[in-house]
PDB file of N, CA, C and O in Angstrom:
ATOM      1  N   MET A   1      18.515  28.710 -12.825  1.00  0.00           N
ATOM      2  CA  MET A   1      17.530  28.689 -11.758  1.00  0.00           C
ATOM      3  C   MET A   1      16.132  28.392 -12.308  1.00  0.00           C
ATOM      4  O   MET A   1      15.371  27.643 -11.695  1.00  0.00           O
ATOM      5  N   ARG A   2      15.798  28.970 -13.448  1.00  0.00           N
ATOM      6  CA  ARG A   2      14.485  28.736 -14.040  1.00  0.00           C
ATOM      7  C   ARG A   2      14.329  27.284 -14.482  1.00  0.00           C
ATOM      8  O   ARG A   2      13.251  26.703 -14.366  1.00  0.00           O
ATOM      9  N   ILE A   3      15.407  26.712 -14.984  1.00  0.00           N
ATOM     10  CA  ILE A   3      15.348  25.321 -15.422  1.00  0.00           C
ATOM     11  C   ILE A   3      15.073  24.409 -14.227  1.00  0.00           C
ATOM     12  O   ILE A   3      14.271  23.480 -14.314  1.00  0.00           O
ATOM     13  N   MET A   4      15.742  24.684 -13.123  1.00  0.00           N
ATOM     14  CA  MET A   4      15.522  23.871 -11.923  1.00  0.00           C
ATOM     15  C   MET A   4      14.093  24.021 -11.415  1.00  0.00           C
ATOM     16  O   MET A   4      13.485  23.052 -10.960  1.00  0.00           O
ATOM     17  N   MET A   5      13.562  25.232 -11.494  1.00  0.00           N
ATOM     18  CA  MET A   5      12.199  25.483 -11.057  1.00  0.00           C
ATOM     19  C   MET A   5      11.209  24.731 -11.944  1.00  0.00           C
ATOM     20  O   MET A   5      10.250  24.141 -11.447  1.00  0.00           O
ATOM     21  N   ARG A   6      11.443  24.752 -13.254  1.00  0.00           N
ATOM     22  CA  ARG A   6      10.564  24.040 -14.185  1.00  0.00           C
ATOM     23  C   ARG A   6      10.640  22.537 -13.951  1.00  0.00           C
ATOM     24  O   ARG A   6       9.621  21.846 -13.988  1.00  0.00           O
ATOM     25  N   MET A   7      11.839  22.034 -13.712  1.00  0.00           N
ATOM     26  CA  MET A   7      11.999  20.603 -13.460  1.00  0.00           C
ATOM     27  C   MET A   7      11.279  20.196 -12.178  1.00  0.00           C
ATOM     28  O   MET A   7      10.655  19.137 -12.119  1.00  0.00           O
ATOM     29  N   ALA A   8      11.367  21.033 -11.164  1.00  0.00           N
ATOM     30  CA  ALA A   8      10.697  20.744  -9.898  1.00  0.00           C
ATOM     31  C   ALA A   8       9.178  20.729 -10.080  1.00  0.00           C
ATOM     32  O   ALA A   8       8.497  19.855  -9.544  1.00  0.00           O
ATOM     33  N   LEU A   9       8.654  21.684 -10.827  1.00  0.00           N
ATOM     34  CA  LEU A   9       7.214  21.733 -11.082  1.00  0.00           C
ATOM     35  C   LEU A   9       6.758  20.538 -11.911  1.00  0.00           C
ATOM     36  O   LEU A   9       5.696  19.971 -11.656  1.00  0.00           O
ATOM     37  N   LEU A  10       7.552  20.159 -12.894  1.00  0.00           N
ATOM     38  CA  LEU A  10       7.225  19.004 -13.722  1.00  0.00           C
ATOM     39  C   LEU A  10       7.218  17.729 -12.875  1.00  0.00           C
ATOM     40  O   LEU A  10       6.311  16.903 -12.981  1.00  0.00           O
ATOM     41  N   PHE A  11       8.236  17.587 -12.041  1.00  0.00           N
ATOM     42  CA  PHE A  11       8.309  16.428 -11.155  1.00  0.00           C
ATOM     43  C   PHE A  11       7.088  16.375 -10.242  1.00  0.00           C
ATOM     44  O   PHE A  11       6.494  15.312 -10.059  1.00  0.00           O
ATOM     45  N   LEU A  12       6.716  17.505  -9.675  1.00  0.00           N
ATOM     46  CA  LEU A  12       5.559  17.571  -8.789  1.00  0.00           C
ATOM     47  C   LEU A  12       4.277  17.199  -9.530  1.00  0.00           C
ATOM     48  O   LEU A  12       3.447  16.459  -9.002  1.00  0.00           O
ATOM     49  N   ALA A  13       4.111  17.707 -10.746  1.00  0.00           N
ATOM     50  CA  ALA A  13       2.918  17.406 -11.536  1.00  0.00           C
ATOM     51  C   ALA A  13       2.834  15.912 -11.854  1.00  0.00           C
ATOM     52  O   ALA A  13       1.766  15.310 -11.747  1.00  0.00           O
ATOM     53  N   VAL A  14       3.949  15.326 -12.240  1.00  0.00           N
ATOM     54  CA  VAL A  14       3.968  13.891 -12.545  1.00  0.00           C
ATOM     55  C   VAL A  14       3.639  13.080 -11.303  1.00  0.00           C
ATOM     56  O   VAL A  14       2.888  12.107 -11.369  1.00  0.00           O
ATOM     57  N   ARG A  15       4.196  13.478 -10.184  1.00  0.00           N
ATOM     58  CA  ARG A  15       3.942  12.761  -8.927  1.00  0.00           C
ATOM     59  C   ARG A  15       2.469  12.844  -8.529  1.00  0.00           C
ATOM     60  O   ARG A  15       1.893  11.852  -8.083  1.00  0.00           O
ATOM     61  N   ILE A  16       1.866  13.998  -8.685  1.00  0.00           N
ATOM     62  CA  ILE A  16       0.446  14.163  -8.361  1.00  0.00           C
ATOM     63  C   ILE A  16      -0.408  13.278  -9.257  1.00  0.00           C
ATOM     64  O   ILE A  16      -1.330  12.616  -8.781  1.00  0.00           O
ATOM     65  N   ILE A  17      -0.106  13.266 -10.545  1.00  0.00           N
ATOM     66  CA  ILE A  17      -0.874  12.450 -11.489  1.00  0.00           C
ATOM     67  C   ILE A  17      -0.719  10.966 -11.165  1.00  0.00           C
ATOM     68  O   ILE A  17      -1.704  10.228 -11.154  1.00  0.00           O
ATOM     69  N   LEU A  18       0.510  10.527 -10.903  1.00  0.00           N
ATOM     70  CA  LEU A  18       0.738   9.117 -10.584  1.00  0.00           C
ATOM     71  C   LEU A  18       0.027   8.715  -9.303  1.00  0.00           C
ATOM     72  O   LEU A  18      -0.609   7.662  -9.255  1.00  0.00           O
ATOM     73  N   ASN A  19       0.123   9.529  -8.276  1.00  0.00           N
ATOM     74  CA  ASN A  19      -0.549   9.217  -7.014  1.00  0.00           C
ATOM     75  C   ASN A  19      -2.059   9.159  -7.191  1.00  0.00           C
ATOM     76  O   ASN A  19      -2.724   8.301  -6.612  1.00  0.00           O
ATOM     77  N   ARG A  20      -2.594  10.062  -7.983  1.00  0.00           N
ATOM     78  CA  ARG A  20      -4.032  10.080  -8.221  1.00  0.00           C
ATOM     79  C   ARG A  20      -4.462   8.805  -8.938  1.00  0.00           C
ATOM     80  O   ARG A  20      -5.446   8.174  -8.551  1.00  0.00           O
ATOM     81  N   ASP A  21      -3.732   8.429  -9.977  1.00  0.00           N
ATOM     82  CA  ASP A  21      -4.085   7.239 -10.746  1.00  0.00           C
ATOM     83  C   ASP A  21      -3.849   5.958  -9.964  1.00  0.00           C
ATOM     84  O   ASP A  21      -4.682   5.052 -10.003  1.00  0.00           O
ATOM     85  N   LEU A  22      -2.729   5.862  -9.253  1.00  0.00           N
ATOM     86  CA  LEU A  22      -2.440   4.664  -8.476  1.00  0.00           C
ATOM     87  C   LEU A  22      -3.399   4.526  -7.308  1.00  0.00           C
ATOM     88  O   LEU A  22      -3.757   3.415  -6.915  1.00  0.00           O
ATOM     89  N   GLY A  23      -3.812   5.654  -6.756  1.00  0.00           N
ATOM     90  CA  GLY A  23      -4.734   5.623  -5.632  1.00  0.00           C
ATOM     91  C   GLY A  23      -6.071   5.002  -5.988  1.00  0.00           C
ATOM     92  O   GLY A  23      -6.757   4.460  -5.121  1.00  0.00           O
ATOM     93  N   ARG A  24      -6.443   5.075  -7.240  1.00  0.00           N
ATOM     94  CA  ARG A  24      -7.699   4.473  -7.675  1.00  0.00           C
ATOM     95  C   ARG A  24      -7.561   2.973  -7.876  1.00  0.00           C
ATOM     96  O   ARG A  24      -8.551   2.244  -7.821  1.00  0.00           O
ATOM     97  N   SER A  25      -6.353   2.513  -8.105  1.00  0.00           N
ATOM     98  CA  SER A  25      -6.187   1.123  -8.505  1.00  0.00           C
ATOM     99  C   SER A  25      -5.682   0.206  -7.399  1.00  0.00           C
ATOM    100  O   SER A  25      -5.540  -0.995  -7.628  1.00  0.00           O
ATOM    101  N   VAL A  26      -5.410   0.725  -6.223  1.00  0.00           N
ATOM    102  CA  VAL A  26      -4.935  -0.133  -5.137  1.00  0.00           C
ATOM    103  C   VAL A  26      -5.771   0.135  -3.885  1.00  0.00           C
ATOM    104  O   VAL A  26      -6.107   1.279  -3.579  1.00  0.00           O
ATOM    105  N   GLU A  27      -6.099  -0.941  -3.169  1.00  0.00           N
ATOM    106  CA  GLU A  27      -6.879  -0.806  -1.930  1.00  0.00           C
ATOM    107  C   GLU A  27      -6.028  -0.111  -0.877  1.00  0.00           C
ATOM    108  O   GLU A  27      -4.858  -0.447  -0.695  1.00  0.00           O
ATOM    109  N   ARG A  28      -6.616   0.857  -0.187  1.00  0.00           N
ATOM    110  CA  ARG A  28      -5.867   1.607   0.823  1.00  0.00           C
ATOM    111  C   ARG A  28      -6.437   1.441   2.225  1.00  0.00           C
ATOM    112  O   ARG A  28      -5.826   1.892   3.193  1.00  0.00           O
ATOM    113  N   ASN A  29      -7.588   0.805   2.350  1.00  0.00           N
ATOM    114  CA  ASN A  29      -8.209   0.589   3.651  1.00  0.00           C
ATOM    115  C   ASN A  29      -7.540  -0.608   4.325  1.00  0.00           C
ATOM    116  O   ASN A  29      -7.596  -1.723   3.806  1.00  0.00           O
ATOM    117  N   SER A  30      -6.907  -0.382   5.480  1.00  0.00           N
ATOM    118  CA  SER A  30      -6.128  -1.441   6.135  1.00  0.00           C
ATOM    119  C   SER A  30      -7.001  -2.619   6.561  1.00  0.00           C
ATOM    120  O   SER A  30      -6.550  -3.763   6.523  1.00  0.00           O
ATOM    121  N   GLN A  31      -8.226  -2.360   6.961  1.00  0.00           N
ATOM    122  CA  GLN A  31      -9.122  -3.444   7.365  1.00  0.00           C
ATOM    123  C   GLN A  31      -9.408  -4.370   6.182  1.00  0.00           C
ATOM    124  O   GLN A  31      -9.414  -5.592   6.332  1.00  0.00           O
ATOM    125  N   LYS A  32      -9.643  -3.787   5.013  1.00  0.00           N
ATOM    126  CA  LYS A  32      -9.906  -4.590   3.817  1.00  0.00           C
ATOM    127  C   LYS A  32      -8.649  -5.331   3.360  1.00  0.00           C
ATOM    128  O   LYS A  32      -8.728  -6.466   2.890  1.00  0.00           O
ATOM    129  N   ILE A  33      -7.497  -4.686   3.501  1.00  0.00           N
ATOM    130  CA  ILE A  33      -6.234  -5.335   3.126  1.00  0.00           C
ATOM    131  C   ILE A  33      -5.996  -6.555   4.012  1.00  0.00           C
ATOM    132  O   ILE A  33      -5.640  -7.624   3.515  1.00  0.00           O
ATOM    133  N   ILE A  34      -6.191  -6.399   5.322  1.00  0.00           N
ATOM    134  CA  ILE A  34      -5.994  -7.515   6.250  1.00  0.00           C
ATOM    135  C   ILE A  34      -6.981  -8.641   5.946  1.00  0.00           C
ATOM    136  O   ILE A  34      -6.609  -9.814   5.971  1.00  0.00           O
ATOM    137  N   ALA A  35      -8.233  -8.294   5.662  1.00  0.00           N
ATOM    138  CA  ALA A  35      -9.241  -9.309   5.338  1.00  0.00           C
ATOM    139  C   ALA A  35      -8.847 -10.082   4.081  1.00  0.00           C
ATOM    140  O   ALA A  35      -8.992 -11.304   4.033  1.00  0.00           O
ATOM    141  N   ARG A  36      -8.356  -9.385   3.075  1.00  0.00           N
ATOM    142  CA  ARG A  36      -7.947 -10.056   1.840  1.00  0.00           C
ATOM    143  C   ARG A  36      -6.740 -10.963   2.086  1.00  0.00           C
ATOM    144  O   ARG A  36      -6.682 -12.082   1.574  1.00  0.00           O
ATOM    145  N   LEU A  37      -5.786 -10.477   2.866  1.00  0.00           N
ATOM    146  CA  LEU A  37      -4.621 -11.308   3.179  1.00  0.00           C
ATOM    147  C   LEU A  37      -5.052 -12.585   3.903  1.00  0.00           C
ATOM    148  O   LEU A  37      -4.523 -13.661   3.627  1.00  0.00           O
ATOM    149  N   LYS A  38      -6.008 -12.469   4.825  1.00  0.00           N
ATOM    150  CA  LYS A  38      -6.512 -13.650   5.534  1.00  0.00           C
ATOM    151  C   LYS A  38      -7.185 -14.620   4.566  1.00  0.00           C
ATOM    152  O   LYS A  38      -6.992 -15.831   4.668  1.00  0.00           O
ATOM    153  N   ARG A  39      -7.980 -14.090   3.621  1.00  0.00           N
ATOM    154  CA  ARG A  39      -8.631 -14.948   2.625  1.00  0.00           C
ATOM    155  C   ARG A  39      -7.607 -15.696   1.779  1.00  0.00           C
ATOM    156  O   ARG A  39      -7.867 -16.802   1.305  1.00  0.00           O
ATOM    157  N   GLU A  40      -6.451 -15.084   1.597  1.00  0.00           N
ATOM    158  CA  GLU A  40      -5.415 -15.685   0.760  1.00  0.00           C
ATOM    159  C   GLU A  40      -4.449 -16.552   1.563  1.00  0.00           C
ATOM    160  O   GLU A  40      -3.395 -16.940   1.059  1.00  0.00           O
ATOM    161  N   GLY A  41      -4.804 -16.856   2.808  1.00  0.00           N
ATOM    162  CA  GLY A  41      -4.031 -17.815   3.578  1.00  0.00           C
ATOM    163  C   GLY A  41      -3.062 -17.243   4.599  1.00  0.00           C
ATOM    164  O   GLY A  41      -2.349 -18.000   5.258  1.00  0.00           O
ATOM    165  N   PHE A  42      -3.020 -15.934   4.746  1.00  0.00           N
ATOM    166  CA  PHE A  42      -2.155 -15.330   5.762  1.00  0.00           C
ATOM    167  C   PHE A  42      -2.846 -15.423   7.119  1.00  0.00           C
ATOM    168  O   PHE A  42      -4.072 -15.350   7.207  1.00  0.00           O
ATOM    169  N   GLU A  43      -2.062 -15.583   8.161  1.00  0.00           N
ATOM    170  CA  GLU A  43      -2.584 -15.609   9.527  1.00  0.00           C
ATOM    171  C   GLU A  43      -1.888 -14.533  10.342  1.00  0.00           C
ATOM    172  O   GLU A  43      -0.697 -14.280  10.163  1.00  0.00           O
ATOM    173  N   ILE A  44      -2.641 -13.898  11.243  1.00  0.00           N
ATOM    174  CA  ILE A  44      -2.039 -12.902  12.130  1.00  0.00           C
ATOM    175  C   ILE A  44      -1.200 -13.652  13.158  1.00  0.00           C
ATOM    176  O   ILE A  44      -1.704 -14.510  13.883  1.00  0.00           O
ATOM    177  N   VAL A  45       0.088 -13.317  13.210  1.00  0.00           N
ATOM    178  CA  VAL A  45       0.981 -13.984  14.164  1.00  0.00           C
ATOM    179  C   VAL A  45       1.313 -13.093  15.351  1.00  0.00           C
ATOM    180  O   VAL A  45       1.660 -13.595  16.421  1.00  0.00           O
ATOM    181  N   SER A  46       1.210 -11.777  15.179  1.00  0.00           N
ATOM    182  CA  SER A  46       1.410 -10.879  16.315  1.00  0.00           C
ATOM    183  C   SER A  46       0.853  -9.505  15.996  1.00  0.00           C
ATOM    184  O   SER A  46       0.710  -9.115  14.837  1.00  0.00           O
ATOM    185  N   ILE A  47       0.545  -8.789  17.062  1.00  0.00           N
ATOM    186  CA  ILE A  47       0.095  -7.400  16.952  1.00  0.00           C
ATOM    187  C   ILE A  47       0.899  -6.612  17.971  1.00  0.00           C
ATOM    188  O   ILE A  47       0.871  -6.908  19.166  1.00  0.00           O
ATOM    189  N   LYS A  48       1.609  -5.614  17.490  1.00  0.00           N
ATOM    190  CA  LYS A  48       2.374  -4.742  18.385  1.00  0.00           C
ATOM    191  C   LYS A  48       1.947  -3.311  18.104  1.00  0.00           C
ATOM    192  O   LYS A  48       2.227  -2.760  17.039  1.00  0.00           O
ATOM    193  N   GLY A  49       1.273  -2.727  19.065  1.00  0.00           N
ATOM    194  CA  GLY A  49       0.768  -1.373  18.862  1.00  0.00           C
ATOM    195  C   GLY A  49      -0.262  -1.379  17.749  1.00  0.00           C
ATOM    196  O   GLY A  49      -1.273  -2.076  17.833  1.00  0.00           O
ATOM    197  N   SER A  50      -0.007  -0.607  16.711  1.00  0.00           N
ATOM    198  CA  SER A  50      -0.962  -0.519  15.610  1.00  0.00           C
ATOM    199  C   SER A  50      -0.509  -1.310  14.388  1.00  0.00           C
ATOM    200  O   SER A  50      -1.012  -1.083  13.288  1.00  0.00           O
ATOM    201  N   HIS A  51       0.434  -2.234  14.564  1.00  0.00           N
ATOM    202  CA  HIS A  51       0.952  -3.003  13.433  1.00  0.00           C
ATOM    203  C   HIS A  51       0.590  -4.481  13.573  1.00  0.00           C
ATOM    204  O   HIS A  51       0.893  -5.120  14.581  1.00  0.00           O
ATOM    205  N   HIS A  52      -0.063  -5.004  12.540  1.00  0.00           N
ATOM    206  CA  HIS A  52      -0.412  -6.421  12.491  1.00  0.00           C
ATOM    207  C   HIS A  52       0.622  -7.142  11.638  1.00  0.00           C
ATOM    208  O   HIS A  52       0.913  -6.725  10.517  1.00  0.00           O
ATOM    209  N   LYS A  53       1.170  -8.217  12.171  1.00  0.00           N
ATOM    210  CA  LYS A  53       2.122  -9.027  11.414  1.00  0.00           C
ATOM    211  C   LYS A  53       1.390 -10.279  10.942  1.00  0.00           C
ATOM    212  O   LYS A  53       0.884 -11.059  11.748  1.00  0.00           O
ATOM    213  N   LEU A  54       1.341 -10.457   9.616  1.00  0.00           N
ATOM    214  CA  LEU A  54       0.674 -11.616   9.037  1.00  0.00           C
ATOM    215  C   LEU A  54       1.713 -12.493   8.351  1.00  0.00           C
ATOM    216  O   LEU A  54       2.682 -12.001   7.773  1.00  0.00           O
ATOM    217  N   ARG A  55       1.488 -13.821   8.427  1.00  0.00           N
ATOM    218  CA  ARG A  55       2.466 -14.737   7.849  1.00  0.00           C
ATOM    219  C   ARG A  55       1.755 -15.865   7.113  1.00  0.00           C
ATOM    220  O   ARG A  55       0.716 -16.367   7.541  1.00  0.00           O
ATOM    221  N   ARG A  56       2.363 -16.245   5.979  1.00  0.00           N
ATOM    222  CA  ARG A  56       1.940 -17.423   5.214  1.00  0.00           C
ATOM    223  C   ARG A  56       3.220 -18.138   4.814  1.00  0.00           C
ATOM    224  O   ARG A  56       3.981 -17.649   3.980  1.00  0.00           O
ATOM    225  N   GLY A  57       3.449 -19.293   5.412  1.00  0.00           N
ATOM    226  CA  GLY A  57       4.714 -19.992   5.168  1.00  0.00           C
ATOM    227  C   GLY A  57       5.856 -19.165   5.730  1.00  0.00           C
ATOM    228  O   GLY A  57       5.865 -18.831   6.915  1.00  0.00           O
ATOM    229  N   ASN A  58       6.821 -18.833   4.879  1.00  0.00           N
ATOM    230  CA  ASN A  58       7.937 -17.995   5.341  1.00  0.00           C
ATOM    231  C   ASN A  58       7.807 -16.548   4.865  1.00  0.00           C
ATOM    232  O   ASN A  58       8.752 -15.769   4.987  1.00  0.00           O
ATOM    233  N   GLN A  59       6.645 -16.187   4.324  1.00  0.00           N
ATOM    234  CA  GLN A  59       6.389 -14.826   3.848  1.00  0.00           C
ATOM    235  C   GLN A  59       5.683 -14.035   4.950  1.00  0.00           C
ATOM    236  O   GLN A  59       4.653 -14.466   5.468  1.00  0.00           O
ATOM    237  N   THR A  60       6.239 -12.882   5.302  1.00  0.00           N
ATOM    238  CA  THR A  60       5.676 -12.035   6.350  1.00  0.00           C
ATOM    239  C   THR A  60       5.347 -10.661   5.789  1.00  0.00           C
ATOM    240  O   THR A  60       6.139 -10.067   5.057  1.00  0.00           O
ATOM    241  N   ILE A  61       4.167 -10.165   6.144  1.00  0.00           N
ATOM    242  CA  ILE A  61       3.740  -8.822   5.741  1.00  0.00           C
ATOM    243  C   ILE A  61       3.250  -8.098   6.988  1.00  0.00           C
ATOM    244  O   ILE A  61       2.498  -8.658   7.785  1.00  0.00           O
ATOM    245  N   ILE A  62       3.676  -6.858   7.151  1.00  0.00           N
ATOM    246  CA  ILE A  62       3.243  -6.041   8.283  1.00  0.00           C
ATOM    247  C   ILE A  62       2.320  -4.945   7.761  1.00  0.00           C
ATOM    248  O   ILE A  62       2.658  -4.217   6.827  1.00  0.00           O
ATOM    249  N   VAL A  63       1.139  -4.844   8.390  1.00  0.00           N
ATOM    250  CA  VAL A  63       0.132  -3.868   7.964  1.00  0.00           C
ATOM    251  C   VAL A  63      -0.202  -2.955   9.138  1.00  0.00           C
ATOM    252  O   VAL A  63      -0.612  -3.444  10.190  1.00  0.00           O
ATOM    253  N   PRO A  64      -0.036  -1.629   8.985  1.00  0.00           N
ATOM    254  CA  PRO A  64      -0.480  -0.698  10.028  1.00  0.00           C
ATOM    255  C   PRO A  64      -2.007  -0.742  10.130  1.00  0.00           C
ATOM    256  O   PRO A  64      -2.702  -0.680   9.116  1.00  0.00           O
ATOM    257  N   HIS A  65      -2.528  -0.849  11.360  1.00  0.00           N
ATOM    258  CA  HIS A  65      -3.971  -0.936  11.532  1.00  0.00           C
ATOM    259  C   HIS A  65      -4.311  -0.496  12.951  1.00  0.00           C
ATOM    260  O   HIS A  65      -3.464  -0.713  13.817  1.00  0.00           O
ATOM    261  N   PRO A  66      -5.425   0.082  13.278  1.00  0.00           N
ATOM    262  CA  PRO A  66      -6.472   0.465  12.359  1.00  0.00           C
ATOM    263  C   PRO A  66      -6.205   1.845  11.772  1.00  0.00           C
ATOM    264  O   PRO A  66      -5.996   2.820  12.494  1.00  0.00           O
ATOM    265  N   LYS A  67      -6.217   1.899  10.520  1.00  0.00           N
ATOM    266  CA  LYS A  67      -6.041   3.163   9.818  1.00  0.00           C
ATOM    267  C   LYS A  67      -6.873   3.058   8.562  1.00  0.00           C
ATOM    268  O   LYS A  67      -6.671   2.155   7.751  1.00  0.00           O
ATOM    269  N   LYS A  68      -7.809   3.978   8.396  1.00  0.00           N
ATOM    270  CA  LYS A  68      -8.724   3.844   7.276  1.00  0.00           C
ATOM    271  C   LYS A  68      -7.986   3.850   5.948  1.00  0.00           C
ATOM    272  O   LYS A  68      -8.062   2.873   5.202  1.00  0.00           O
ATOM    273  N   ASP A  69      -7.280   4.912   5.637  1.00  0.00           N
ATOM    274  CA  ASP A  69      -6.569   4.980   4.367  1.00  0.00           C
ATOM    275  C   ASP A  69      -5.075   5.037   4.612  1.00  0.00           C
ATOM    276  O   ASP A  69      -4.564   5.987   5.206  1.00  0.00           O
ATOM    277  N   LEU A  70      -4.379   4.006   4.146  1.00  0.00           N
ATOM    278  CA  LEU A  70      -2.925   3.982   4.237  1.00  0.00           C
ATOM    279  C   LEU A  70      -2.340   4.930   3.199  1.00  0.00           C
ATOM    280  O   LEU A  70      -2.980   5.185   2.179  1.00  0.00           O
ATOM    281  N   PRO A  71      -1.159   5.450   3.430  1.00  0.00           N
ATOM    282  CA  PRO A  71      -0.491   6.231   2.386  1.00  0.00           C
ATOM    283  C   PRO A  71      -0.304   5.354   1.146  1.00  0.00           C
ATOM    284  O   PRO A  71      -0.134   4.141   1.262  1.00  0.00           O
ATOM    285  N   ILE A  72      -0.336   5.961  -0.020  1.00  0.00           N
ATOM    286  CA  ILE A  72      -0.285   5.212  -1.274  1.00  0.00           C
ATOM    287  C   ILE A  72       0.968   4.348  -1.363  1.00  0.00           C
ATOM    288  O   ILE A  72       0.905   3.215  -1.839  1.00  0.00           O
ATOM    289  N   GLY A  73       2.093   4.867  -0.915  1.00  0.00           N
ATOM    290  CA  GLY A  73       3.336   4.097  -0.976  1.00  0.00           C
ATOM    291  C   GLY A  73       3.288   2.858  -0.100  1.00  0.00           C
ATOM    292  O   GLY A  73       3.787   1.802  -0.489  1.00  0.00           O
ATOM    293  N   THR A  74       2.690   2.979   1.082  1.00  0.00           N
ATOM    294  CA  THR A  74       2.551   1.838   1.988  1.00  0.00           C
ATOM    295  C   THR A  74       1.623   0.792   1.381  1.00  0.00           C
ATOM    296  O   THR A  74       1.923  -0.401   1.405  1.00  0.00           O
ATOM    297  N   ALA A  75       0.493   1.245   0.836  1.00  0.00           N
ATOM    298  CA  ALA A  75      -0.458   0.318   0.214  1.00  0.00           C
ATOM    299  C   ALA A  75       0.168  -0.397  -0.981  1.00  0.00           C
ATOM    300  O   ALA A  75      -0.043  -1.595  -1.168  1.00  0.00           O
ATOM    301  N   LEU A  76       0.933   0.330  -1.783  1.00  0.00           N
ATOM    302  CA  LEU A  76       1.599  -0.288  -2.935  1.00  0.00           C
ATOM    303  C   LEU A  76       2.653  -1.298  -2.491  1.00  0.00           C
ATOM    304  O   LEU A  76       2.800  -2.353  -3.108  1.00  0.00           O
ATOM    305  N   ALA A  77       3.386  -0.984  -1.426  1.00  0.00           N
ATOM    306  CA  ALA A  77       4.409  -1.908  -0.921  1.00  0.00           C
ATOM    307  C   ALA A  77       3.767  -3.198  -0.413  1.00  0.00           C
ATOM    308  O   ALA A  77       4.292  -4.284  -0.654  1.00  0.00           O
ATOM    309  N   ILE A  78       2.640  -3.089   0.285  1.00  0.00           N
ATOM    310  CA  ILE A  78       1.940  -4.275   0.781  1.00  0.00           C
ATOM    311  C   ILE A  78       1.430  -5.102  -0.396  1.00  0.00           C
ATOM    312  O   ILE A  78       1.563  -6.326  -0.403  1.00  0.00           O
ATOM    313  N   ALA A  79       0.849  -4.432  -1.388  1.00  0.00           N
ATOM    314  CA  ALA A  79       0.346  -5.137  -2.575  1.00  0.00           C
ATOM    315  C   ALA A  79       1.477  -5.864  -3.295  1.00  0.00           C
ATOM    316  O   ALA A  79       1.300  -6.991  -3.758  1.00  0.00           O
ATOM    317  N   LYS A  80       2.626  -5.226  -3.388  1.00  0.00           N
ATOM    318  CA  LYS A  80       3.778  -5.844  -4.054  1.00  0.00           C
ATOM    319  C   LYS A  80       4.253  -7.068  -3.276  1.00  0.00           C
ATOM    320  O   LYS A  80       4.540  -8.107  -3.870  1.00  0.00           O
ATOM    321  N   GLN A  81       4.337  -6.950  -1.945  1.00  0.00           N
ATOM    322  CA  GLN A  81       4.768  -8.076  -1.110  1.00  0.00           C
ATOM    323  C   GLN A  81       3.796  -9.250  -1.217  1.00  0.00           C
ATOM    324  O   GLN A  81       4.209 -10.409  -1.188  1.00  0.00           O
ATOM    325  N   ALA A  82       2.501  -8.942  -1.340  1.00  0.00           N
ATOM    326  CA  ALA A  82       1.481  -9.989  -1.426  1.00  0.00           C
ATOM    327  C   ALA A  82       1.388 -10.572  -2.833  1.00  0.00           C
ATOM    328  O   ALA A  82       0.747 -11.603  -3.039  1.00  0.00           O
ATOM    329  N   GLY A  83       2.027  -9.912  -3.800  1.00  0.00           N
ATOM    330  CA  GLY A  83       1.989 -10.393  -5.179  1.00  0.00           C
ATOM    331  C   GLY A  83       0.735  -9.996  -5.927  1.00  0.00           C
ATOM    332  O   GLY A  83       0.344 -10.653  -6.892  1.00  0.00           O
ATOM    333  N   TRP A  84       0.099  -8.912  -5.479  1.00  0.00           N
ATOM    334  CA  TRP A  84      -1.117  -8.448  -6.132  1.00  0.00           C
ATOM    335  C   TRP A  84      -0.765  -7.524  -7.280  1.00  0.00           C
ATOM    336  O   TRP A  84       0.239  -6.814  -7.235  1.00  0.00           O
ATOM    337  N   ASN A  85      -1.605  -7.537  -8.317  1.00  0.00           N
ATOM    338  CA  ASN A  85      -1.481  -6.556  -9.394  1.00  0.00           C
ATOM    339  C   ASN A  85      -2.046  -5.242  -8.892  1.00  0.00           C
ATOM    340  O   ASN A  85      -2.988  -5.227  -8.099  1.00  0.00           O
ATOM    341  N   ALA A  86      -1.473  -4.136  -9.351  1.00  0.00           N
ATOM    342  CA  ALA A  86      -1.961  -2.820  -8.917  1.00  0.00           C
ATOM    343  C   ALA A  86      -3.405  -2.608  -9.346  1.00  0.00           C
ATOM    344  O   ALA A  86      -4.138  -1.870  -8.688  1.00  0.00           O
ATOM    345  N   SER A  87      -3.828  -3.241 -10.438  1.00  0.00           N
ATOM    346  CA  SER A  87      -5.195  -3.047 -10.923  1.00  0.00           C
ATOM    347  C   SER A  87      -6.189  -3.999 -10.263  1.00  0.00           C
ATOM    348  O   SER A  87      -7.396  -3.839 -10.442  1.00  0.00           O
ATOM    349  N   ASP A  88      -5.713  -4.980  -9.508  1.00  0.00           N
ATOM    350  CA  ASP A  88      -6.570  -5.965  -8.857  1.00  0.00           C
ATOM    351  C   ASP A  88      -6.930  -5.472  -7.466  1.00  0.00           C
ATOM    352  O   ASP A  88      -6.085  -5.468  -6.571  1.00  0.00           O
ATOM    353  N   LYS A  89      -8.172  -5.057  -7.277  1.00  0.00           N
ATOM    354  CA  LYS A  89      -8.584  -4.420  -6.021  1.00  0.00           C
ATOM    355  C   LYS A  89      -9.605  -5.265  -5.258  1.00  0.00           C
ATOM    356  O   LYS A  89     -10.331  -4.727  -4.421  1.00  0.00           O
ATOM    357  N   SER A  90      -9.682  -6.557  -5.520  1.00  0.00           N
ATOM    358  CA  SER A  90     -10.725  -7.375  -4.882  1.00  0.00           C
ATOM    359  C   SER A  90     -10.423  -7.738  -3.466  1.00  0.00           C
ATOM    360  O   SER A  90     -11.218  -8.421  -2.821  1.00  0.00           O
TER     361      SER A  90
END
């Protein structure tokens, strides 16, 4: 039982550290993300509720908006789909 408790605490600590570090290196503001996608050639093709669908060629990315700070996992997934480096925040 103690081993499981230690493993859980270690996992939690690692997750907190990773989220803190990744949060500094990826843009989380949906308005800025959409603006950057537009600069890179994406066009808004539809808006349903709070989700903007952007497309460039046959590549489609959906961004929740308006939301000031996206969850880190959502922001990282959008960055990955767009082909951005995690350290590139322009």
